[in-house]
C-alpha positions in Angstrom: -34.1 -19.2 6.9 -32.2 -18.8 10.2 -29.1 -20.2 8.6 -29.3 -17.5 5.9 -29.7 -14.8 8.5 -26.7 -16.1 10.5 -24.6 -16.3 7.4 -25.5 -12.7 6.5 -24.5 -11.5 10.0 -21.2 -13.3 9.8 -20.6 -11.8 6.4 -21.3 -8.3 7.7 -18.9 -8.8 10.7 -16.2 -10.2 8.4 -16.6 -7.2 6.0 -16.5 -4.7 8.9 -13.1 -6.2 10.0 -11.5 -6.7 6.6 -12.5 -3.5 4.8 -10.4 -1.2 7.1 -7.5 -3.6 6.8 -7.6 -3.7 3.0 -7.9 0.1 2.9 -4.8 0.4 5.0 -2.8 -2.2 2.9 -3.7 -0.7 -0.4 -3.2 2.8 0.9 0.4 1.9 1.9 1.0 0.3 -1.4 -0.2 3.4 -3.3 1.9 5.7 -1.0 5.0 3.7 -1.8 4.4 3.5 -5.6 7.3 5.3 -7.3 5.2 5.7 -10.5 2.5 7.8 -8.9 2.9 11.5 -9.6 4.2 13.2 -6.5 4.8 9.8 -4.8 7.8 8.5 -3.1 10.7 8.0 -5.4 9.9 11.0 -7.6 13.3 12.6 -7.2 15.3 14.0 -10.1 16.4 11.2 -12.4 20.1 12.1 -12.2 20.1 12.2 -8.5 18.1 8.9 -8.3 20.5 7.2 -10.7 23.5 8.4 -8.7 22.1 7.1 -5.4 21.4 3.7 -7.0 24.7 3.2 -8.8 27.2 4.8 -6.5 29.0 2.8 -3.9 29.8 3.8 -0.4 31.4 7.2 -0.1 35.2 7.1 0.6 35.8 10.4 2.1 
């Protein structure tokens, strides 16, 4: 019985530590997702293609 209580306490402590870390990791991933409406990378398609395919400017 005491082993079960100790395991439950350890599980709660681990969850309290890991849940905020996971929220931050998945939040960053969602913020960087270019497919999300209004997310990063949602520039105009022509401008985005120009930035990807053009070399260094020679001016």
